[in-house]
N, C-alpha and C positions, 0 to 999 in steps of 0.2 A: 694435595698428598691426603691420602685415606688414612683416617684415625685409628688410632691403635686400639685392638679391643680392651686395652687393659687402662684406657684412659680415662674412666669414669671410676678406677679405683684409687686408692693413697698405699704408699706403704704406711704411714702411720696418722691416726688421728685421735686426739685426747678423747678418751671416752668420756663425753658428758651427756646429760640427760637431754633427751629430743623435746621439744617443744608439745606442749600436749594440745595445743591449738595449730598444729601445724598444718597448712593447705595441701589438698590434693597428696595426701598421705596413704599410699596403698602398699601392698605386697610388693616385695623385691623378687628377683630372678633367683637370688639365695633361697629364699623363704620359699620359693616355687618348687626347688629341687629338694629342698627338706623334704617338703610334703609327699615329693614324688617317690622319694626312696621310703616314706612312711608308708604309703601304698603296700609295699611289698609285705611289712609288719601285719597290717590289717587283713592282707589277702592269706596270709600261712595261717593267721589266728583263725579267720573264718573258715578256712579249709579243714584245720584239725577239729573244729567245733562240728563242722558238718561230717566228719568220719566218727566220731564218737557218738553223734545220734543214728548214724547208719548202722551202727554195731549195737544199738540197742542201750546206750549208757546215757539218757540223757542227762541225769544227776549229776553225773561224774563230768560230762563234758558243759553243762551250765556253770559248775563250780570253776573247773578250769577256766573257760573261757572269761567270766568275771575276773578272776587273778589276773592272768595274761593281758586282758585289755586294759585294767587300770595302770600297769607298766607301759603301754603303749599310750596310753591318753596322757598319763601324768608327765611324761617326758617330752612330749609334744607341746603341751600346756604350758611348761615350764619355760621351754625356747620361744615359745611364742611370747610371753608376757617379757621377759627379758630383752627380745627383738624391738617390742615396740617401744619400751624404754632406752634403751642403749645400741641401738644398731649403729655404729661408726662404718660400716661398711670397706674399712681398709684391712689390709694383707692379713694383720694376726687374727681380726674379727673374722675373718673367712676362712682361715685355717682353722680356728678353734672350733668353728662351724661345719668344716668338714670332717672333723674330729668327731663329731656329735651324728653326724650321716653315716659313718662309719658305724658307730655303737648302734644305731637304729636298724642297719641290714645285719649285724650280730642277732640284736634282739629278733628278727624276722626269721633268721636262720635256727635260733632256739625255739619259736614260738610252739610248734608241734610236739617237741618233747616235753616241753612243760605242762602243755595241756592235756596231751594223751597219756604222757608218763610219770608226770610230776617231777621230771627232772629240770629244776631252775638253771640249773648252771650256765648254759649257754644265753639265756635270756639275763638272767641276772649280771653277766658279765658284760654285755650291751648295754645294759641300763646303768651299771656304776660307770662305765667310760664315758657315756652320754652326760651322766650328772657331772662327773669331774672336771670334765671339759667345761662345764657351766660353771662350777666353783672358780675355774680361772678367770672367765668372764665377769664375775662379781667381784674377784679379787682386783681385776684391773680395773671396774669402776669403781671401787672404792677407793683405788690411788688416786684417780685424777678427779672424781667428782666428790670434792668437799663437802658439798651440802648434803648430800645421801650416803655418805662413807658409813655412818652407822648401821644403816638400813642395809646396803651392802655388805658389810662384814658380816652382819645376823644372818645375812642368806647364805654366804659361804660356810659359815662355821654350822648352822641347822643341815645342810645339804651334805657338807662332808663329813659329819658324825652318824648322819642315818647311812650314807654310803658303807661305812665300816660296819654298820651292823648287820647291811645287806649282804656282807661277804662272810661275815660272821654266822650268818643263818645258815650259808652253805656248809659250812664245817661241823655243824650239828647233825644229829641222828634224823634222817627223813628230812633234812632241810629245817628242822623245827615245827615243821607241822603250819596248822592255820593257824595259831595263837602267834607265833612269832611273826607270819605275815602280816597280820592284823594290826599287830602292835606297832610295825615299821610303817606300814600304810598311813594309819592314824597320825605317827609322827610325821610324815611327807605331808600330809594335808595341812598339819599345824602350824609347820614352818612359816608357810605365806600369813595365817592369822597373826602369831608372833610377832612377826616383823613390821607388819603394815600397822599395827596398833601403835609402834613406837614413832613411826614414820614411812608415810606413803612415798612409795617410788613411783615416779611418772610413768604415765601409758596414756595411748591414744584412743578415745573411745572409737572414732572409725576404723582405724587400721584393727583394733581388736574383732571389733563386729566382723569385718571381712576376713579375716584370718581364721575365725571359727565358721565362717560360712564356708569357705574354700575346703577345709576339712570335711564339712558336712557334705560338700560335692563328692569327695573322695569317698568316702564310707556307703554313700548312696549308689555310688557308682557299682559296687560290688553286685548291688540286685539288678542291675543292667545289665551286668554281665552274665549273671545267673539265671535272667530272662532269656539270652541270647542262645547259652549253651543249653537251655531247655529245648529250644526250638529244635538247634542243630541234633540233640540226642532223639528227637521223636523222627527226625527225619533220617537219621543213620540207622535206626533201630526198626522204625516201621511200626513202633508200639505204642498204643493209645494216643495215637498223633492228636484226636480231638479233644481228650482230656489234657495234655501236655500244654494246647495252644490255648486253652480256657485257663491255666495255672500261669500261663506267660503273659495274658492279656491284663489278667488281674494282677500281676507283678508290674507290668508297666505301668496300669493306670493308678498302683499304689505309689510308686515312686515318684511319679509325676504330681500326685497331691501332696504327697510328704514335703517335695521339694516346694509346690508352691505355698504351702503352709508356713513352712521356714522362711521365706525370703519374703513373705508378706510383711513379716514385723520390722518395725522399726527400731532394731537393735540398739543402735548407739544412742537413742533417746533415753533407752533404759538404763545405760551403763553411766551414771551421774554421780554416784557414791561408790568408795571402795567395798562396802558391805555387800549393796545390790551387784557389782561386778564379781566380786569373790563368789555370791551365790549363782549368779548366772553361769560363770565360768565352770564351778563346782558341778552344778547341774547337766550340764553337758557330757558328763561321763554318761548319764543315761540316754541321751541323744545320739551321740555317737554309737555306742556297743547295741541300741535298740537298732540304729540304721544299718550298722554292718551286718546285723542278725536277721533282717529282712532278706537279704539274699541267700544266706544259710536255711533260711525257712522255705524259701523257693527250691531251692535243689532237693531239700530231704521231700517236698512234696511232690518234685516232678519223678525222685527216683522210686516214690511209692506208689505211683500210679503204673510204672513200669517196670513193676514188681521186684523192687529191690527195697532194701532195708528193713529193719526188725522192728519198728514202732508200729503202734495201732492206730487207728484212725481218727481217733481225738487227738492223739500225741501228735501224730503227723500235723494236723491242720494249727494245732497249737504252736508250734514251732515258727509259724508265720503270723497268727493273729496275735500272739502276745508282744512279740517286737513292736508290731505296728501300733498296738493299744498302748505300749510304754512309750513311744515316739512322740504320739499325739499328746497323751498325759504330762510327760516331760517339757513340751514346748508349751501348753498350758499354763504350767507353773511358774515356768521360766518367766514368761512376758507378762506375770502379775494378774490374769485373768481371775486365778483360784480365789484372791484375796479380796477382789468386788465384784461379783456377780449380780451385778446391777441392770444388765444387758441381755438380752437374748444371745446375742454373739459370745458373753461370757460363759453361758452353760452349754452350748454347743458341743466344745471338745468331748469335755468327761462321757457326756451323754451318746457321743460316736465312737469312742473308746470302748464304753459297754457293750455297743450293738459290734463292734469290729470284735469283741470278745464270743458274743452270742453267735456270729458268723462260722464259731468255730465247728457248732453242730448241724451245719448243712452239708447238703453233698458237693458242693463247689466253694469252698469257706475261702480259697485266696480271691476268687473273682469276687465274692461277696463283699470282701473286706476291701476290696480296690474300687468297688462302686460305692460304699460307705465312705471312705475316706475322700473321694471325688465329690459326693454330694456336700461332704464336711464342705469342703473347698468352694463349690459353688454357693452353699448359702453364706458362708462368710463373706466373699465377695458382693452377694445382694444386700446384706445388713451393713455391709461396710459403707456400700454407696447411698443406702437410704439413709444411714446416719449422716453423711456427708452432707444430703441435702437438706436435712434438719435445721432450721435456724436456731 
């Protein structure tokens, strides 16, 4: 008799903390579906950012990108940390997670309006829907997990108050401007700090590291897509085929190198304290935003060599070299190399980041950035092997 596809689920399980040392803890199918839906939000945001750059509004586009990506990153990250602690995989948990997925899709639909026109109605609606569903999850955890009840209630209260703030912001003239956004964003960032100081909630280091790694793959995938579109554009239009192929090659080299550098790190080993874990997870805003922007930079550079876009040569080059340099620098800071530059390998990343920025002023900035990132990867491998052989 074949097993029912619902056999692995349960109608109800008490929501108690999962063991932080649980063996073989990996991402679930529901978490992968959650990430898949966030691909739409990342793609829409990147596309809107690219449009702003093509129209010659880099300042406006960058500000909008930073604001919209904050909402995407923070909503994703909060779900991830909660799931690491309280994923019961029963019917109520799955249904509330699906509500959050719907919120993510609403955010995706509103991303371009928010970034290009400053209309945050759509993205705020999706964001609030996601966060209120998470409040329900925290209240459920408070009801059944007596040991962490105080922390769960604090999370529920903090998030609920802030979501009221986001809705009130929509009623203000011009959405209240940057000041209200900044105040509410700081409040969002402060809630976990406020809660965890009073009582730590459980989380699984290997599970968290895997989840962040999977999202890194998602945002790096935007650059792979941009490289493929670059080649297709050149073949379709028969314009500047040689230049486009060089850009595509540089983009592929860059993505491979950034992937290698990211996953060469032993992230679970770093996640030993709550303070370290918070700094590591908060710092991923720069990693994720930069990785997604690499694809935007590729598209802008292709458009430039094929005769489209309103930016100058230096501005176009910066759309690619800055995200690459930011990614390398953030990764260097996240894994503690900046605080102990005692080895050659500890100073290579900032040097490489500066070299990538210097590539802006070459005739083939994307290719040069890809070569530099690849050389950084190779040098890191050689030095790591040499260090491992040293007694």
